[in-house]
C-alpha positions as CSV (number, residue, x, y, z in Angstrom):
1,M,-18.3,2.8,-14.2
2,E,-19.1,2.1,-10.7
3,Q,-20.2,-1.4,-9.4
4,G,-24.0,-0.6,-9.5
5,S,-23.8,0.8,-13.2
6,A,-26.4,-0.1,-15.8
7,R,-24.4,-1.8,-18.5
8,E,-24.7,-4.3,-21.3
9,G,-24.4,-7.8,-20.8
10,A,-26.5,-10.5,-19.2
11,R,-26.3,-11.2,-15.4
12,P,-24.8,-14.7,-14.9
13,A,-27.1,-17.4,-13.8
14,Y,-27.1,-18.5,-10.3
15,A,-24.8,-21.5,-9.5
16,P,-24.8,-22.9,-6.0
17,G,-21.5,-23.3,-4.1
18,V,-19.1,-21.1,-2.6
19,S,-18.1,-18.1,-4.8
20,P,-14.6,-17.6,-6.1
21,H,-14.0,-14.9,-3.6
22,A,-14.9,-16.8,-0.5
23,S,-12.2,-18.7,1.6
24,G,-12.5,-21.6,4.1
25,D,-15.1,-24.3,4.3
26,A,-18.7,-23.0,3.7
27,A,-21.3,-24.2,6.1
28,R,-23.8,-26.2,3.8
29,V,-27.3,-27.6,4.7
30,P,-28.8,-30.3,2.6
31,Q,-31.9,-29.2,0.8
32,D,-33.9,-31.9,2.2
33,R,-32.8,-30.9,5.7
34,V,-33.6,-27.6,7.3
35,P,-32.4,-26.9,11.1
36,E,-35.1,-27.0,13.3
37,Q,-34.6,-23.5,14.4
38,A,-35.1,-22.5,10.7
39,R,-38.6,-24.3,10.2
40,G,-41.5,-22.2,9.8
41,R,-43.3,-21.2,13.0
42,H,-46.1,-19.1,13.9
43,G,-45.1,-15.5,13.4
44,E,-41.9,-16.6,11.3
45,E,-41.4,-15.0,7.8
46,G,-43.0,-16.9,4.9
47,P,-44.3,-16.3,1.5
48,A,-47.6,-14.0,1.8
49,R,-50.7,-14.5,-0.2
50,G,-49.9,-12.6,-3.4
51,E,-46.3,-12.2,-2.6
52,H,-43.8,-13.8,-4.6
53,T,-40.8,-15.3,-2.5
54,H,-37.5,-16.3,-4.1
55,S,-37.3,-20.0,-3.6
56,E,-33.6,-20.5,-4.1
57,P,-31.8,-17.9,-1.9
58,P,-28.0,-17.5,-2.6
59,A,-25.7,-20.6,-1.5
60,P,-23.6,-20.2,1.7
61,R,-20.4,-18.4,1.6
62,A,-17.3,-18.9,3.7
63,V,-16.9,-16.4,6.4
64,Q,-14.3,-15.7,9.0
65,R,-15.3,-13.2,11.5
66,H,-16.1,-14.2,14.8
67,S,-19.5,-12.5,15.1
68,V,-22.1,-14.8,13.4
69,R,-24.2,-11.9,12.4
70,G,-20.9,-10.0,10.9
71,Q,-20.2,-13.2,9.0
72,I,-23.8,-13.4,7.6
73,L,-23.9,-9.6,6.9
74,D,-20.6,-9.9,4.9
75,A,-21.9,-12.8,2.6
76,L,-25.4,-11.0,2.3
77,R,-23.8,-8.0,0.9
78,A,-21.7,-10.0,-1.3
79,A,-24.8,-11.6,-2.6
80,L,-26.3,-8.2,-3.2
81,V,-23.4,-7.0,-5.2
82,D,-23.2,-10.3,-7.3
83,G,-27.2,-10.1,-8.1
84,E,-27.8,-13.4,-6.2
85,L,-30.3,-11.5,-4.0
86,V,-32.7,-10.2,-6.8
87,P,-34.1,-6.7,-6.5
88,G,-37.9,-7.0,-6.0
89,Q,-37.8,-10.5,-4.5
90,V,-38.5,-11.4,-1.0
91,Y,-36.4,-13.7,1.4
92,S,-37.3,-15.1,4.6
93,A,-34.9,-15.1,7.3
94,P,-35.5,-18.9,8.1
95,A,-34.8,-19.9,4.5
96,L,-31.8,-17.8,4.3
97,G,-30.6,-19.4,7.5
98,A,-30.8,-22.8,6.3
99,R,-28.7,-21.7,3.4
100,F,-26.1,-20.6,5.5
101,G,-26.3,-23.1,8.2
102,V,-27.4,-20.9,10.9
103,S,-30.6,-20.0,12.9
104,A,-32.8,-17.2,11.4
105,T,-31.9,-14.9,14.1
106,P,-28.4,-13.7,12.9
107,V,-29.9,-13.4,9.3
108,R,-32.7,-11.4,10.6
109,E,-30.3,-9.1,12.5
110,A,-28.0,-8.6,9.5
111,M,-31.2,-7.9,7.2
112,Q,-32.1,-5.5,9.7
113,R,-28.6,-3.6,9.3
114,L,-29.3,-3.9,5.5
115,A,-32.7,-2.2,5.8
116,A,-31.1,0.8,7.7
117,E,-28.8,1.0,4.8
118,G,-31.5,1.0,2.3
119,A,-30.4,-2.3,0.6
120,V,-33.8,-4.3,1.5
121,E,-37.4,-3.5,2.8
122,V,-38.7,-5.2,5.8
123,V,-42.1,-7.1,4.9
124,P,-43.7,-7.7,8.2
125,N,-44.2,-11.4,9.1
126,R,-42.9,-12.3,5.7
127,G,-39.3,-11.4,5.3
128,F,-37.1,-8.8,3.3
129,R,-37.5,-7.5,-0.2
130,V,-34.4,-6.4,-1.8
131,T,-34.9,-2.8,-3.0
132,E,-35.6,-2.1,-6.5
133,R,-33.4,0.8,-7.9
134,G,-33.4,2.8,-11.3
135,P,-30.7,4.4,-13.2
136,R,-31.7,7.8,-11.8
137,E,-31.0,7.0,-8.3
138,L,-27.5,5.6,-9.3
139,A,-27.0,8.8,-11.3
140,E,-27.8,10.9,-8.3
141,L,-25.5,8.8,-6.0
142,A,-22.6,9.5,-8.5
143,E,-23.3,13.2,-8.7
144,V,-23.3,13.4,-4.6
145,R,-20.2,11.3,-4.3
146,A,-18.5,13.5,-7.1
147,L,-19.5,16.6,-5.1
148,I,-17.6,15.1,-2.0
149,E,-14.8,13.4,-3.3
150,V,-13.4,15.4,-6.3
151,P,-12.6,18.5,-4.6
152,V,-10.8,16.5,-1.5
153,M,-8.8,14.5,-3.8
154,L,-7.6,17.6,-5.7
155,S,-6.7,19.1,-2.4
156,L,-4.8,16.2,-1.3
157,A,-3.1,16.1,-4.6
158,R,-1.5,19.4,-3.8
159,T,-0.4,18.7,-0.3
160,V,0.2,14.9,0.4
161,P,3.8,13.8,-0.4
162,A,4.6,11.0,-3.0
163,H,5.7,8.5,-0.3
164,R,2.3,8.5,1.4
165,W,0.6,7.8,-1.8
166,S,3.0,4.9,-2.7
167,V,1.7,3.0,0.4
168,L,-1.7,2.9,-1.4
169,R,-0.2,0.9,-4.2
170,P,-1.3,-2.7,-2.9
171,L,-4.9,-1.4,-2.5
172,A,-5.0,-0.2,-6.1
173,E,-3.4,-3.5,-7.2
174,A,-6.1,-5.4,-5.4
175,T,-8.8,-3.9,-7.4
176,V,-7.0,-5.1,-10.6
177,A,-6.5,-8.7,-9.2
178,A,-10.3,-8.8,-8.3
179,A,-11.3,-7.4,-11.8
180,A,-8.9,-9.9,-13.4
181,V,-10.9,-12.8,-12.2
182,G,-14.3,-11.1,-12.6
183,D,-15.0,-11.2,-8.9
184,R,-17.5,-8.5,-8.6
185,A,-17.9,-8.9,-4.8
186,A,-14.0,-8.7,-4.1
187,Y,-13.9,-6.0,-6.6
188,A,-16.6,-3.9,-4.7
189,E,-14.7,-4.3,-1.3
190,S,-11.3,-3.5,-2.7
191,D,-12.8,-0.5,-4.7
192,R,-14.2,0.9,-1.3
193,A,-10.8,0.1,0.6
194,F,-9.0,2.2,-1.9
195,H,-11.2,5.2,-2.1
196,R,-11.6,5.0,1.8
197,A,-7.8,5.1,2.2
198,V,-7.4,8.0,-0.3
199,L,-10.2,10.1,1.9
200,T,-8.5,9.1,5.2
201,L,-5.6,11.0,4.3
202,S,-7.9,14.2,4.6
203,G,-8.3,13.5,8.5
204,N,-12.0,13.9,8.4
205,E,-13.6,10.9,9.7
206,Q,-17.0,11.9,9.2
207,L,-16.4,12.7,5.3
208,V,-15.0,9.0,5.1
209,T,-18.0,7.5,6.8
210,I,-20.4,9.5,4.7
211,A,-18.5,8.8,1.3
212,D,-18.2,5.2,2.1
213,E,-21.9,4.6,2.6
214,L,-22.6,6.4,-0.5
215,H,-20.1,4.2,-2.3
216,R,-21.7,1.0,-1.0
217,R,-25.1,2.2,-2.2
218,S,-23.7,2.9,-5.6
219,Q,-22.7,-0.6,-5.9
220,W,-26.0,-2.5,-5.5
221,P,-27.6,-3.8,-8.7
222,L,-30.2,-2.1,-10.7
223,V,-33.7,-3.6,-10.8
224,A,-33.6,-5.9,-14.0
225,G,-30.0,-4.4,-14.7
226,P,-27.1,-6.4,-16.2
227,A,-24.3,-7.7,-14.2
228,T,-21.1,-5.5,-14.7
229,R,-18.7,-7.2,-17.3
230,Q,-15.1,-8.1,-16.5
231,A,-13.8,-5.7,-19.1
232,E,-15.6,-2.9,-17.2
233,L,-14.1,-3.9,-13.9
234,L,-10.7,-3.8,-15.5
235,A,-11.3,-0.4,-16.8
236,D,-12.2,0.7,-13.4
237,A,-9.3,-0.9,-11.8
238,A,-7.1,0.8,-14.4
239,E,-8.4,4.2,-13.4
240,H,-7.3,3.5,-9.7
241,T,-3.6,3.0,-10.8
242,A,-3.5,5.8,-13.4
243,L,-5.1,8.0,-10.5
244,L,-2.6,7.0,-7.9
245,D,0.3,7.7,-10.4
246,A,-1.0,11.1,-11.1
247,L,-1.4,11.7,-7.4
248,I,2.4,10.5,-6.7
249,A,3.3,12.8,-9.7
250,Q,1.2,15.8,-8.3
251,D,-0.3,16.1,-11.7
252,L,-3.3,18.0,-10.8
253,T,-4.8,18.3,-14.5
254,V,-4.5,14.7,-15.0
255,V,-5.9,13.9,-11.4
256,Q,-8.9,16.3,-11.9
257,A,-9.5,14.6,-15.5
258,L,-9.4,11.1,-14.1
259,V,-11.4,11.6,-11.0
260,R,-14.1,13.4,-13.1
261,E,-14.1,10.8,-15.5
262,H,-14.4,8.0,-12.7
263,F,-17.6,9.6,-11.3
264,N,-19.1,10.5,-14.9
265,G,-18.8,6.8,-15.7
266,A,-20.4,5.7,-12.6
267,D,-24.1,6.4,-14.2
268,R,-23.6,4.8,-17.5
């Protein structure tokens, strides 16, 4: 029931342009014009002999942070969740840079960060291959997340007053809004934001960091896996609001049932 779950339904075909969750004016580069800094040079990434390099990287997305690398990192993460970066495919930094209207350098830096997170693998002198993941990995991630989050949420349900839970209502509603329009990337962000906010009430920063990293990994698409359907996003979002209601009411029985169902559905 989490974002990276293998489910029925076909992955939507890639459509160029700015995704519905993007805002602002996206930088675009005509297909017949590649910035000089993005053109192939000796030592730059390119398709290797015997390697299949995806010829149509994801379209540029609007980004709003000051750091170019941060902008590109956000856009690439959204492309991973949306399935625009296909598991098993190799993407070169110059080609991606041309699509985003930037040089290859910030793309390469962002991809190195994704490699450290396990989302992509570095292919020397060629580019970056999107990691291929199977259902077993997803199930293992769900199991570890449950081991961490379930006891913490039950403990918080006993101790946190209702008014502090009520402050999280907009975060739960944000997941519903993203699910309602079928925006998988926006849903992934709002989903993690809700879980982070809940776990932050524990006061354990290390726990929050580790849980968020596991959560992010669980949202990457499976190899050859179907995209998450809108109905499934809506069901997940409804669990967030129901969980918040149970936490406010300090109904431990319902909290435990909802949290366990939330994670049991993550490996479906």
